[in-house]
PDB file of N, CA, C, O and CB in Angstrom:
ATOM      1  N   UNK A   1     160.676  28.560 -39.596  1.00  0.00           N
ATOM      2  CA  UNK A   1     161.306  29.744 -40.925  1.00  0.00           C
ATOM      3  C   UNK A   1     160.344  29.380 -41.719  1.00  0.00           C
ATOM      4  O   UNK A   1     159.291  30.001 -41.573  1.00  0.00           O
ATOM      5  CB  UNK A   1     163.014  29.576 -41.781  1.00  0.00           C
ATOM      6  N   UNK A   2     160.367  28.744 -42.342  1.00  0.00           N
ATOM      7  CA  UNK A   2     159.475  28.170 -43.431  1.00  0.00           C
ATOM      8  C   UNK A   2     158.011  28.665 -43.304  1.00  0.00           C
ATOM      9  O   UNK A   2     157.147  28.885 -44.153  1.00  0.00           O
ATOM     10  CB  UNK A   2     159.489  26.582 -43.372  1.00  0.00           C
ATOM     11  N   UNK A   3     158.029  28.763 -41.991  1.00  0.00           N
ATOM     12  CA  UNK A   3     156.175  29.516 -42.043  1.00  0.00           C
ATOM     13  C   UNK A   3     156.226  30.701 -42.116  1.00  0.00           C
ATOM     14  O   UNK A   3     155.600  31.231 -43.034  1.00  0.00           O
ATOM     15  CB  UNK A   3     155.092  29.383 -40.730  1.00  0.00           C
ATOM     16  N   UNK A   4     156.865  31.400 -41.329  1.00  0.00           N
ATOM     17  CA  UNK A   4     157.046  32.998 -41.492  1.00  0.00           C
ATOM     18  C   UNK A   4     157.688  33.445 -43.011  1.00  0.00           C
ATOM     19  O   UNK A   4     157.436  34.483 -43.622  1.00  0.00           O
ATOM     20  CB  UNK A   4     158.173  33.566 -40.212  1.00  0.00           C
ATOM     21  N   UNK A   5     158.312  32.684 -43.297  1.00  0.00           N
ATOM     22  CA  UNK A   5     158.272  33.662 -44.778  1.00  0.00           C
ATOM     23  C   UNK A   5     157.486  33.541 -45.973  1.00  0.00           C
ATOM     24  O   UNK A   5     157.655  34.259 -46.958  1.00  0.00           O
ATOM     25  CB  UNK A   5     159.461  33.633 -45.425  1.00  0.00           C
ATOM     26  N   UNK A   6     156.088  32.066 -45.829  1.00  0.00           N
ATOM     27  CA  UNK A   6     155.030  32.415 -46.098  1.00  0.00           C
ATOM     28  C   UNK A   6     153.872  33.209 -45.718  1.00  0.00           C
ATOM     29  O   UNK A   6     152.904  33.291 -46.475  1.00  0.00           O
ATOM     30  CB  UNK A   6     154.852  31.768 -46.202  1.00  0.00           C
ATOM     31  N   UNK A   7     153.914  33.851 -44.493  1.00  0.00           N
ATOM     32  CA  UNK A   7     153.909  34.004 -43.205  1.00  0.00           C
ATOM     33  C   UNK A   7     154.008  35.956 -44.778  1.00  0.00           C
ATOM     34  O   UNK A   7     153.095  36.297 -45.529  1.00  0.00           O
ATOM     35  CB  UNK A   7     155.458  32.965 -41.610  1.00  0.00           C
ATOM     36  N   UNK A   8     155.226  36.556 -44.652  1.00  0.00           N
ATOM     37  CA  UNK A   8     156.029  36.830 -45.686  1.00  0.00           C
ATOM     38  C   UNK A   8     155.369  37.803 -46.281  1.00  0.00           C
ATOM     39  O   UNK A   8     154.984  38.957 -46.095  1.00  0.00           O
ATOM     40  CB  UNK A   8     156.349  35.783 -46.511  1.00  0.00           C
ATOM     41  N   UNK A   9     155.367  36.168 -47.779  1.00  0.00           N
ATOM     42  CA  UNK A   9     155.212  36.795 -48.848  1.00  0.00           C
ATOM     43  C   UNK A   9     153.865  36.809 -48.568  1.00  0.00           C
ATOM     44  O   UNK A   9     153.609  37.887 -49.105  1.00  0.00           O
ATOM     45  CB  UNK A   9     155.740  36.279 -50.097  1.00  0.00           C
ATOM     46  N   UNK A  10     152.532  36.325 -48.018  1.00  0.00           N
ATOM     47  CA  UNK A  10     151.530  36.573 -47.697  1.00  0.00           C
ATOM     48  C   UNK A  10     151.573  38.452 -47.622  1.00  0.00           C
ATOM     49  O   UNK A  10     151.482  39.221 -48.578  1.00  0.00           O
ATOM     50  CB  UNK A  10     151.279  35.646 -46.453  1.00  0.00           C
ATOM     51  N   UNK A  11     151.729  38.774 -46.249  1.00  0.00           N
ATOM     52  CA  UNK A  11     151.405  40.117 -45.993  1.00  0.00           C
ATOM     53  C   UNK A  11     152.095  41.161 -47.368  1.00  0.00           C
ATOM     54  O   UNK A  11     151.912  42.379 -47.367  1.00  0.00           O
ATOM     55  CB  UNK A  11     152.079  40.473 -44.367  1.00  0.00           C
ATOM     56  N   UNK A  12     152.804  40.523 -48.364  1.00  0.00           N
ATOM     57  CA  UNK A  12     153.564  41.518 -48.975  1.00  0.00           C
ATOM     58  C   UNK A  12     152.470  41.545 -50.026  1.00  0.00           C
ATOM     59  O   UNK A  12     152.062  42.619 -50.469  1.00  0.00           O
ATOM     60  CB  UNK A  12     155.187  41.214 -49.401  1.00  0.00           C
ATOM     61  N   UNK A  13     152.012  40.425 -50.413  1.00  0.00           N
ATOM     62  CA  UNK A  13     151.046  41.244 -51.354  1.00  0.00           C
ATOM     63  C   UNK A  13     149.586  41.771 -50.665  1.00  0.00           C
ATOM     64  O   UNK A  13     149.035  42.825 -50.983  1.00  0.00           O
ATOM     65  CB  UNK A  13     150.668  40.234 -52.661  1.00  0.00           C
ATOM     66  N   UNK A  14     149.136  40.918 -49.764  1.00  0.00           N
ATOM     67  CA  UNK A  14     148.323  42.159 -49.181  1.00  0.00           C
ATOM     68  C   UNK A  14     148.867  43.472 -49.389  1.00  0.00           C
ATOM     69  O   UNK A  14     148.505  44.141 -50.357  1.00  0.00           O
ATOM     70  CB  UNK A  14     148.161  42.068 -47.722  1.00  0.00           C
ATOM     71  N   UNK A  15     149.588  43.834 -48.678  1.00  0.00           N
ATOM     72  CA  UNK A  15     150.560  45.103 -49.116  1.00  0.00           C
ATOM     73  C   UNK A  15     150.046  45.597 -50.267  1.00  0.00           C
ATOM     74  O   UNK A  15     149.214  46.498 -50.377  1.00  0.00           O
ATOM     75  CB  UNK A  15     152.115  44.775 -49.402  1.00  0.00           C
ATOM     76  N   UNK A  16     150.809  44.690 -51.500  1.00  0.00           N
ATOM     77  CA  UNK A  16     151.127  45.262 -52.611  1.00  0.00           C
ATOM     78  C   UNK A  16     149.444  45.469 -53.324  1.00  0.00           C
ATOM     79  O   UNK A  16     149.259  46.393 -54.117  1.00  0.00           O
ATOM     80  CB  UNK A  16     152.321  44.254 -53.456  1.00  0.00           C
ATOM     81  N   UNK A  17     148.252  44.483 -52.932  1.00  0.00           N
ATOM     82  CA  UNK A  17     146.497  44.705 -53.028  1.00  0.00           C
ATOM     83  C   UNK A  17     146.393  46.354 -53.123  1.00  0.00           C
ATOM     84  O   UNK A  17     145.889  47.020 -54.028  1.00  0.00           O
ATOM     85  CB  UNK A  17     145.476  44.030 -51.357  1.00  0.00           C
ATOM     86  N   UNK A  18     147.147  46.887 -51.674  1.00  0.00           N
ATOM     87  CA  UNK A  18     146.555  47.542 -51.006  1.00  0.00           C
ATOM     88  C   UNK A  18     146.934  48.913 -51.517  1.00  0.00           C
ATOM     89  O   UNK A  18     146.029  49.503 -52.108  1.00  0.00           O
ATOM     90  CB  UNK A  18     146.744  47.203 -49.733  1.00  0.00           C
ATOM     91  N   UNK A  19     148.078  49.528 -51.407  1.00  0.00           N
ATOM     92  CA  UNK A  19     148.517  49.873 -52.728  1.00  0.00           C
ATOM     93  C   UNK A  19     148.475  50.407 -53.745  1.00  0.00           C
ATOM     94  O   UNK A  19     148.660  51.590 -54.032  1.00  0.00           O
ATOM     95  CB  UNK A  19     148.583  49.487 -53.073  1.00  0.00           C
ATOM     96  N   UNK A  20     148.167  49.351 -54.489  1.00  0.00           N
ATOM     97  CA  UNK A  20     147.717  49.205 -56.198  1.00  0.00           C
ATOM     98  C   UNK A  20     146.265  49.847 -55.985  1.00  0.00           C
ATOM     99  O   UNK A  20     146.125  50.771 -56.787  1.00  0.00           O
ATOM    100  CB  UNK A  20     147.625  47.273 -56.990  1.00  0.00           C
ATOM    101  N   UNK A  21     145.132  49.668 -55.170  1.00  0.00           N
ATOM    102  CA  UNK A  21     144.176  49.608 -54.372  1.00  0.00           C
ATOM    103  C   UNK A  21     144.099  52.263 -54.207  1.00  0.00           C
ATOM    104  O   UNK A  21     143.265  53.159 -54.339  1.00  0.00           O
ATOM    105  CB  UNK A  21     144.913  48.081 -52.525  1.00  0.00           C
ATOM    106  N   UNK A  22     145.110  52.158 -53.980  1.00  0.00           N
ATOM    107  CA  UNK A  22     145.448  53.340 -52.943  1.00  0.00           C
ATOM    108  C   UNK A  22     145.583  54.364 -53.841  1.00  0.00           C
ATOM    109  O   UNK A  22     145.320  55.558 -53.698  1.00  0.00           O
ATOM    110  CB  UNK A  22     146.804  53.200 -51.976  1.00  0.00           C
ATOM    111  N   UNK A  23     146.293  53.397 -55.366  1.00  0.00           N
ATOM    112  CA  UNK A  23     147.128  54.728 -56.583  1.00  0.00           C
ATOM    113  C   UNK A  23     145.664  54.896 -57.422  1.00  0.00           C
ATOM    114  O   UNK A  23     145.192  55.979 -57.769  1.00  0.00           O
ATOM    115  CB  UNK A  23     148.925  53.946 -58.038  1.00  0.00           C
ATOM    116  N   UNK A  24     145.044  53.532 -57.670  1.00  0.00           N
ATOM    117  CA  UNK A  24     143.461  53.887 -58.515  1.00  0.00           C
ATOM    118  C   UNK A  24     142.486  55.045 -57.661  1.00  0.00           C
ATOM    119  O   UNK A  24     141.868  55.940 -58.238  1.00  0.00           O
ATOM    120  CB  UNK A  24     142.340  52.193 -58.591  1.00  0.00           C
ATOM    121  N   UNK A  25     142.486  54.881 -56.511  1.00  0.00           N
ATOM    122  CA  UNK A  25     141.802  55.928 -56.077  1.00  0.00           C
ATOM    123  C   UNK A  25     142.037  57.118 -55.933  1.00  0.00           C
ATOM    124  O   UNK A  25     141.125  57.942 -55.861  1.00  0.00           O
ATOM    125  CB  UNK A  25     141.500  55.763 -55.292  1.00  0.00           C
ATOM    126  N   UNK A  26     143.380  57.457 -55.858  1.00  0.00           N
ATOM    127  CA  UNK A  26     143.942  58.615 -55.703  1.00  0.00           C
ATOM    128  C   UNK A  26     143.850  59.446 -57.159  1.00  0.00           C
ATOM    129  O   UNK A  26     143.692  60.638 -57.423  1.00  0.00           O
ATOM    130  CB  UNK A  26     145.369  58.355 -55.162  1.00  0.00           C
ATOM    131  N   UNK A  27     144.042  58.129 -58.052  1.00  0.00           N
ATOM    132  CA  UNK A  27     143.706  59.140 -59.335  1.00  0.00           C
ATOM    133  C   UNK A  27     142.147  59.034 -60.165  1.00  0.00           C
ATOM    134  O   UNK A  27     142.162  59.431 -61.330  1.00  0.00           O
ATOM    135  CB  UNK A  27     144.926  58.769 -60.556  1.00  0.00           C
ATOM    136  N   UNK A  28     141.253  58.688 -59.795  1.00  0.00           N
ATOM    137  CA  UNK A  28     140.126  58.543 -59.246  1.00  0.00           C
ATOM    138  C   UNK A  28     139.814  59.940 -59.061  1.00  0.00           C
ATOM    139  O   UNK A  28     138.919  60.577 -59.617  1.00  0.00           O
ATOM    140  CB  UNK A  28     140.118  57.683 -58.091  1.00  0.00           C
ATOM    141  N   UNK A  29     140.603  60.316 -58.269  1.00  0.00           N
ATOM    142  CA  UNK A  29     140.203  62.011 -57.340  1.00  0.00           C
ATOM    143  C   UNK A  29     140.635  62.989 -57.916  1.00  0.00           C
ATOM    144  O   UNK A  29     140.129  64.077 -57.639  1.00  0.00           O
ATOM    145  CB  UNK A  29     140.842  62.346 -55.848  1.00  0.00           C
ATOM    146  N   UNK A  30     141.739  62.912 -58.930  1.00  0.00           N
ATOM    147  CA  UNK A  30     142.647  63.620 -59.547  1.00  0.00           C
ATOM    148  C   UNK A  30     141.926  64.132 -60.447  1.00  0.00           C
ATOM    149  O   UNK A  30     142.043  65.279 -60.880  1.00  0.00           O
ATOM    150  CB  UNK A  30     143.740  63.010 -59.979  1.00  0.00           C
ATOM    151  N   UNK A  31     140.834  63.008 -60.918  1.00  0.00           N
ATOM    152  CA  UNK A  31     140.976  62.950 -62.360  1.00  0.00           C
ATOM    153  C   UNK A  31     139.308  64.176 -61.906  1.00  0.00           C
ATOM    154  O   UNK A  31     138.910  65.058 -62.667  1.00  0.00           O
ATOM    155  CB  UNK A  31     140.943  60.891 -63.469  1.00  0.00           C
ATOM    156  N   UNK A  32     138.700  63.858 -60.612  1.00  0.00           N
ATOM    157  CA  UNK A  32     137.321  64.678 -60.552  1.00  0.00           C
ATOM    158  C   UNK A  32     137.365  66.188 -60.124  1.00  0.00           C
ATOM    159  O   UNK A  32     136.597  67.146 -60.211  1.00  0.00           O
ATOM    160  CB  UNK A  32     136.361  63.982 -59.515  1.00  0.00           C
ATOM    161  N   UNK A  33     138.623  65.956 -59.621  1.00  0.00           N
ATOM    162  CA  UNK A  33     138.983  67.195 -59.265  1.00  0.00           C
ATOM    163  C   UNK A  33     139.673  67.967 -60.093  1.00  0.00           C
ATOM    164  O   UNK A  33     139.377  69.143 -59.881  1.00  0.00           O
ATOM    165  CB  UNK A  33     139.571  67.164 -58.278  1.00  0.00           C
ATOM    166  N   UNK A  34     140.470  67.848 -60.951  1.00  0.00           N
ATOM    167  CA  UNK A  34     140.807  68.700 -62.514  1.00  0.00           C
ATOM    168  C   UNK A  34     139.467  69.244 -63.308  1.00  0.00           C
ATOM    169  O   UNK A  34     139.475  70.167 -64.122  1.00  0.00           O
ATOM    170  CB  UNK A  34     141.621  67.515 -63.746  1.00  0.00           C
ATOM    171  N   UNK A  35     138.106  68.340 -62.825  1.00  0.00           N
ATOM    172  CA  UNK A  35     136.504  68.670 -63.692  1.00  0.00           C
ATOM    173  C   UNK A  35     136.074  69.810 -62.908  1.00  0.00           C
ATOM    174  O   UNK A  35     135.115  70.343 -63.467  1.00  0.00           O
ATOM    175  CB  UNK A  35     135.099  67.292 -63.625  1.00  0.00           C
ATOM    176  N   UNK A  36     136.586  70.717 -61.243  1.00  0.00           N
ATOM    177  CA  UNK A  36     135.902  71.030 -60.672  1.00  0.00           C
ATOM    178  C   UNK A  36     136.114  72.590 -60.731  1.00  0.00           C
ATOM    179  O   UNK A  36     137.137  73.233 -60.966  1.00  0.00           O
ATOM    180  CB  UNK A  36     135.930  70.317 -59.655  1.00  0.00           C
ATOM    181  N   UNK A  37     135.040  72.932 -60.492  1.00  0.00           N
ATOM    182  CA  UNK A  37     136.352  74.354 -59.598  1.00  0.00           C
ATOM    183  C   UNK A  37     136.441  74.079 -58.712  1.00  0.00           C
ATOM    184  O   UNK A  37     136.172  72.951 -58.300  1.00  0.00           O
ATOM    185  CB  UNK A  37     136.171  75.941 -59.285  1.00  0.00           C
ATOM    186  N   UNK A  38     137.117  75.583 -57.646  1.00  0.00           N
ATOM    187  CA  UNK A  38     137.640  75.629 -56.488  1.00  0.00           C
ATOM    188  C   UNK A  38     136.566  74.816 -55.173  1.00  0.00           C
ATOM    189  O   UNK A  38     136.705  73.860 -54.410  1.00  0.00           O
ATOM    190  CB  UNK A  38     137.935  77.220 -56.323  1.00  0.00           C
ATOM    191  N   UNK A  39     135.341  75.968 -55.503  1.00  0.00           N
ATOM    192  CA  UNK A  39     134.644  75.195 -54.304  1.00  0.00           C
ATOM    193  C   UNK A  39     134.600  73.801 -53.752  1.00  0.00           C
ATOM    194  O   UNK A  39     134.708  73.267 -52.648  1.00  0.00           O
ATOM    195  CB  UNK A  39     133.547  75.317 -54.468  1.00  0.00           C
ATOM    196  N   UNK A  40     134.379  73.414 -55.091  1.00  0.00           N
ATOM    197  CA  UNK A  40     133.244  72.043 -55.354  1.00  0.00           C
ATOM    198  C   UNK A  40     134.657  70.926 -54.993  1.00  0.00           C
ATOM    199  O   UNK A  40     134.409  69.786 -54.601  1.00  0.00           O
ATOM    200  CB  UNK A  40     132.294  71.846 -57.567  1.00  0.00           C
ATOM    201  N   UNK A  41     136.169  71.412 -55.182  1.00  0.00           N
ATOM    202  CA  UNK A  41     137.748  70.407 -54.789  1.00  0.00           C
ATOM    203  C   UNK A  41     137.344  70.668 -53.650  1.00  0.00           C
ATOM    204  O   UNK A  41     136.389  69.945 -53.367  1.00  0.00           O
ATOM    205  CB  UNK A  41     139.590  70.835 -55.185  1.00  0.00           C
ATOM    206  N   UNK A  42     137.858  71.977 -52.147  1.00  0.00           N
ATOM    207  CA  UNK A  42     138.053  72.322 -51.734  1.00  0.00           C
ATOM    208  C   UNK A  42     136.678  70.461 -50.685  1.00  0.00           C
ATOM    209  O   UNK A  42     137.204  69.600 -49.980  1.00  0.00           O
ATOM    210  CB  UNK A  42     138.248  73.974 -52.133  1.00  0.00           C
ATOM    211  N   UNK A  43     135.305  70.496 -50.969  1.00  0.00           N
ATOM    212  CA  UNK A  43     134.156  69.721 -50.532  1.00  0.00           C
ATOM    213  C   UNK A  43     135.542  68.254 -50.343  1.00  0.00           C
ATOM    214  O   UNK A  43     136.380  67.756 -49.591  1.00  0.00           O
ATOM    215  CB  UNK A  43     132.467  69.593 -51.994  1.00  0.00           C
ATOM    216  N   UNK A  44     134.856  68.177 -51.757  1.00  0.00           N
ATOM    217  CA  UNK A  44     135.800  66.840 -52.216  1.00  0.00           C
ATOM    218  C   UNK A  44     136.880  66.080 -51.630  1.00  0.00           C
ATOM    219  O   UNK A  44     137.070  64.865 -51.678  1.00  0.00           O
ATOM    220  CB  UNK A  44     136.410  67.101 -53.217  1.00  0.00           C
ATOM    221  N   UNK A  45     137.588  67.026 -51.046  1.00  0.00           N
ATOM    222  CA  UNK A  45     139.151  66.712 -50.751  1.00  0.00           C
ATOM    223  C   UNK A  45     138.969  66.162 -49.192  1.00  0.00           C
ATOM    224  O   UNK A  45     139.665  65.441 -48.476  1.00  0.00           O
ATOM    225  CB  UNK A  45     140.327  68.283 -50.892  1.00  0.00           C
ATOM    226  N   UNK A  46     137.561  66.921 -48.990  1.00  0.00           N
ATOM    227  CA  UNK A  46     137.399  67.143 -46.643  1.00  0.00           C
ATOM    228  C   UNK A  46     136.952  65.428 -47.114  1.00  0.00           C
ATOM    229  O   UNK A  46     137.352  64.451 -46.481  1.00  0.00           O
ATOM    230  CB  UNK A  46     135.264  68.853 -45.275  1.00  0.00           C
ATOM    231  N   UNK A  47     136.230  65.363 -48.102  1.00  0.00           N
ATOM    232  CA  UNK A  47     135.378  64.226 -47.390  1.00  0.00           C
ATOM    233  C   UNK A  47     135.662  63.273 -48.378  1.00  0.00           C
ATOM    234  O   UNK A  47     134.796  62.752 -49.080  1.00  0.00           O
ATOM    235  CB  UNK A  47     133.692  64.468 -47.112  1.00  0.00           C
ATOM    236  N   UNK A  48     137.232  62.966 -48.462  1.00  0.00           N
ATOM    237  CA  UNK A  48     138.249  62.113 -48.783  1.00  0.00           C
ATOM    238  C   UNK A  48     138.884  61.664 -47.928  1.00  0.00           C
ATOM    239  O   UNK A  48     139.107  60.483 -47.664  1.00  0.00           O
ATOM    240  CB  UNK A  48     138.992  62.497 -49.477  1.00  0.00           C
ATOM    241  N   UNK A  49     139.395  63.071 -47.177  1.00  0.00           N
ATOM    242  CA  UNK A  49     140.176  62.751 -45.863  1.00  0.00           C
ATOM    243  C   UNK A  49     139.402  61.828 -45.184  1.00  0.00           C
ATOM    244  O   UNK A  49     139.685  60.644 -45.001  1.00  0.00           O
ATOM    245  CB  UNK A  49     140.457  63.969 -44.919  1.00  0.00           C
ATOM    246  N   UNK A  50     138.123  62.591 -44.713  1.00  0.00           N
ATOM    247  CA  UNK A  50     137.302  62.149 -44.247  1.00  0.00           C
ATOM    248  C   UNK A  50     136.855  60.613 -44.109  1.00  0.00           C
ATOM    249  O   UNK A  50     136.505  59.975 -43.117  1.00  0.00           O
ATOM    250  CB  UNK A  50     136.695  62.784 -44.677  1.00  0.00           C
ATOM    251  N   UNK A  51     137.013  60.186 -45.676  1.00  0.00           N
ATOM    252  CA  UNK A  51     137.002  58.935 -45.275  1.00  0.00           C
ATOM    253  C   UNK A  51     138.122  57.989 -44.773  1.00  0.00           C
ATOM    254  O   UNK A  51     138.107  56.919 -44.165  1.00  0.00           O
ATOM    255  CB  UNK A  51     136.535  58.472 -46.141  1.00  0.00           C
ATOM    256  N   UNK A  52     139.263  58.925 -45.340  1.00  0.00           N
ATOM    257  CA  UNK A  52     140.536  57.680 -44.970  1.00  0.00           C
ATOM    258  C   UNK A  52     140.659  58.137 -43.589  1.00  0.00           C
ATOM    259  O   UNK A  52     141.344  57.213 -43.151  1.00  0.00           O
ATOM    260  CB  UNK A  52     142.292  57.723 -45.934  1.00  0.00           C
ATOM    261  N   UNK A  53     140.480  58.885 -42.643  1.00  0.00           N
ATOM    262  CA  UNK A  53     140.146  58.701 -40.927  1.00  0.00           C
ATOM    263  C   UNK A  53     140.005  57.260 -41.236  1.00  0.00           C
ATOM    264  O   UNK A  53     140.669  56.231 -41.359  1.00  0.00           O
ATOM    265  CB  UNK A  53     138.558  59.577 -40.051  1.00  0.00           C
ATOM    266  N   UNK A  54     138.647  57.776 -41.305  1.00  0.00           N
ATOM    267  CA  UNK A  54     137.504  56.157 -41.000  1.00  0.00           C
ATOM    268  C   UNK A  54     137.468  55.495 -41.303  1.00  0.00           C
ATOM    269  O   UNK A  54     136.593  54.793 -40.796  1.00  0.00           O
ATOM    270  CB  UNK A  54     136.472  55.803 -41.068  1.00  0.00           C
ATOM    271  N   UNK A  55     138.100  54.982 -42.194  1.00  0.00           N
ATOM    272  CA  UNK A  55     139.443  53.565 -42.842  1.00  0.00           C
ATOM    273  C   UNK A  55     139.770  53.003 -41.772  1.00  0.00           C
ATOM    274  O   UNK A  55     139.197  52.124 -41.129  1.00  0.00           O
ATOM    275  CB  UNK A  55     141.125  54.025 -43.618  1.00  0.00           C
ATOM    276  N   UNK A  56     141.447  53.958 -41.472  1.00  0.00           N
ATOM    277  CA  UNK A  56     142.899  53.998 -40.840  1.00  0.00           C
ATOM    278  C   UNK A  56     142.104  53.389 -39.582  1.00  0.00           C
ATOM    279  O   UNK A  56     142.406  52.223 -39.326  1.00  0.00           O
ATOM    280  CB  UNK A  56     143.899  55.706 -40.665  1.00  0.00           C
ATOM    281  N   UNK A  57     140.992  54.078 -38.630  1.00  0.00           N
ATOM    282  CA  UNK A  57     140.811  53.778 -37.426  1.00  0.00           C
ATOM    283  C   UNK A  57     140.522  52.731 -37.185  1.00  0.00           C
ATOM    284  O   UNK A  57     141.013  52.123 -36.234  1.00  0.00           O
ATOM    285  CB  UNK A  57     140.172  54.352 -36.932  1.00  0.00           C
ATOM    286  N   UNK A  58     139.295  52.039 -38.300  1.00  0.00           N
ATOM    287  CA  UNK A  58     138.761  50.543 -38.344  1.00  0.00           C
ATOM    288  C   UNK A  58     140.164  49.610 -38.047  1.00  0.00           C
ATOM    289  O   UNK A  58     140.370  48.575 -37.413  1.00  0.00           O
ATOM    290  CB  UNK A  58     137.981  50.141 -40.044  1.00  0.00           C
ATOM    291  N   UNK A  59     140.945  50.458 -38.782  1.00  0.00           N
ATOM    292  CA  UNK A  59     141.691  49.166 -39.094  1.00  0.00           C
ATOM    293  C   UNK A  59     142.777  48.948 -38.130  1.00  0.00           C
ATOM    294  O   UNK A  59     143.374  47.879 -38.008  1.00  0.00           O
ATOM    295  CB  UNK A  59     142.293  49.168 -40.516  1.00  0.00           C
ATOM    296  N   UNK A  60     143.071  50.330 -37.250  1.00  0.00           N
ATOM    297  CA  UNK A  60     143.821  50.429 -36.392  1.00  0.00           C
ATOM    298  C   UNK A  60     143.497  49.757 -35.147  1.00  0.00           C
ATOM    299  O   UNK A  60     144.352  49.372 -34.349  1.00  0.00           O
ATOM    300  CB  UNK A  60     144.014  51.553 -36.302  1.00  0.00           C
ATOM    301  N   UNK A  61     141.706  49.568 -34.933  1.00  0.00           N
ATOM    302  CA  UNK A  61     141.359  49.417 -33.596  1.00  0.00           C
ATOM    303  C   UNK A  61     142.240  47.640 -32.941  1.00  0.00           C
ATOM    304  O   UNK A  61     142.852  47.182 -31.977  1.00  0.00           O
ATOM    305  CB  UNK A  61     139.359  49.474 -33.627  1.00  0.00           C
ATOM    306  N   UNK A  62     141.691  47.241 -34.337  1.00  0.00           N
ATOM    307  CA  UNK A  62     141.205  45.672 -34.081  1.00  0.00           C
ATOM    308  C   UNK A  62     143.109  45.273 -32.981  1.00  0.00           C
ATOM    309  O   UNK A  62     143.294  44.665 -31.927  1.00  0.00           O
ATOM    310  CB  UNK A  62     140.844  44.400 -36.386  1.00  0.00           C
ATOM    311  N   UNK A  63     144.041  45.942 -33.883  1.00  0.00           N
ATOM    312  CA  UNK A  63     145.695  45.879 -33.796  1.00  0.00           C
ATOM    313  C   UNK A  63     145.555  46.946 -32.180  1.00  0.00           C
ATOM    314  O   UNK A  63     146.159  46.433 -31.238  1.00  0.00           O
ATOM    315  CB  UNK A  63     146.824  46.832 -35.644  1.00  0.00           C
ATOM    316  N   UNK A  64     145.018  47.959 -31.936  1.00  0.00           N
ATOM    317  CA  UNK A  64     145.362  48.610 -30.623  1.00  0.00           C
ATOM    318  C   UNK A  64     144.958  47.060 -29.300  1.00  0.00           C
ATOM    319  O   UNK A  64     145.698  46.513 -28.482  1.00  0.00           O
ATOM    320  CB  UNK A  64     144.087  50.392 -30.435  1.00  0.00           C
ATOM    321  N   UNK A  65     143.319  46.791 -29.693  1.00  0.00           N
ATOM    322  CA  UNK A  65     142.532  45.363 -28.864  1.00  0.00           C
ATOM    323  C   UNK A  65     143.953  44.653 -28.253  1.00  0.00           C
ATOM    324  O   UNK A  65     144.620  44.889 -27.246  1.00  0.00           O
ATOM    325  CB  UNK A  65     141.482  43.970 -30.231  1.00  0.00           C
ATOM    326  N   UNK A  66     144.140  43.290 -29.780  1.00  0.00           N
ATOM    327  CA  UNK A  66     145.186  43.109 -29.362  1.00  0.00           C
ATOM    328  C   UNK A  66     146.085  42.986 -28.911  1.00  0.00           C
ATOM    329  O   UNK A  66     146.543  41.912 -28.522  1.00  0.00           O
ATOM    330  CB  UNK A  66     145.312  43.128 -29.388  1.00  0.00           C
ATOM    331  N   UNK A  67     146.801  44.478 -28.803  1.00  0.00           N
ATOM    332  CA  UNK A  67     148.067  44.422 -27.952  1.00  0.00           C
ATOM    333  C   UNK A  67     147.475  44.406 -26.657  1.00  0.00           C
ATOM    334  O   UNK A  67     147.971  43.604 -25.866  1.00  0.00           O
ATOM    335  CB  UNK A  67     149.140  45.649 -28.139  1.00  0.00           C
ATOM    336  N   UNK A  68     146.533  45.102 -26.262  1.00  0.00           N
ATOM    337  CA  UNK A  68     146.544  45.124 -24.797  1.00  0.00           C
ATOM    338  C   UNK A  68     146.299  43.661 -24.625  1.00  0.00           C
ATOM    339  O   UNK A  68     147.181  42.977 -24.104  1.00  0.00           O
ATOM    340  CB  UNK A  68     145.431  46.137 -24.052  1.00  0.00           C
ATOM    341  N   UNK A  69     145.277  43.172 -24.983  1.00  0.00           N
ATOM    342  CA  UNK A  69     144.684  41.992 -24.546  1.00  0.00           C
ATOM    343  C   UNK A  69     145.803  40.499 -24.086  1.00  0.00           C
ATOM    344  O   UNK A  69     145.298  39.446 -23.698  1.00  0.00           O
ATOM    345  CB  UNK A  69     143.679  41.685 -25.833  1.00  0.00           C
TER     346      UNK A  69
END
């Protein structure tokens, strides 16, 4: 049980770090968007979505391979 509690606490710390990074990235993106006209905003949003999809897939693949193994 102690090992699980240690693991759980470690995962919570990791998740909090990811959440904090996400908030900071979102805030930076919003700041950039406020300074741009609409056509430029569409480009920035598309780029950010593409990056997030790639990052999500990179995180998802090892977990899928582990489950299949």
